[in-house]
N, C-alpha and C positions, 0 to 999 in steps of 0.2 A: 244236536241229537245224540242220545248212543244209540251204541248199535247190538246188534241182541247178543253178543259175544261179551258184552259188558253188564248184563242183567244179571247175566247166572249167580254172579258172590252175593248179590241182593237178595233176587228169590230163596236159595240155599240158606242165605242168612234170617230174611224171611218165616221159612219156616220151620226152624232148628226156632225160634222169639217163641215160635205157636209152639210144640216140641213142650216147651216148660209147664207147658199150662196140663200138665196128667190129671184128667177130674179121674182116672180113671182106673186109680192106684192109690185112692185121697182113704177108703175103709178099708184098708190092707195089712194086716199081718202080717203077713210073709216074711223070709229069714231069707237074707241072699247071701251065701259067703259071713253072715252072723249080723249085718244090719238091717233094719229092713228094709225093705222092696225100692219102696219109697226113695229113699236115702241114695239107694246103689244105680236106682233108675237116671240120676238128678244128676251124678256121678260121673255115671257114664256118656251124662250128656254135657257134661260139662267138656270131659275130654274131648268130646264129636269139635264141641266148638272154636276147643284147643286150637285143634286141626284143621277144624274150618278157619277159621281166621289163620294161623300159618302158611296154607295150601294163596288164598286170597292173595295175602301178604307178598307173600312169594310170586304167586303170577301177577299181583297190578303196579307192580316195584319196573320205574321208570329204567330202566338197565345204565343209561349214562348216566347217571347220579353219584355213583360206584368209582366209577374215575375219575 
């Protein structure tokens, strides 16, 4: 059985995956930094996802494998 401290990365990744379904920006034609707001949203979400995965790998990597 997984402890609760091992479930948080999975929950955060699932929440991040659910964030990609952004139906609230489909009809929005506004620009943010010169790009459509939907594209800017996905770029930001990808950056957050990359950071989250880096933190999960750093946290979950076994320390004895580096020796």
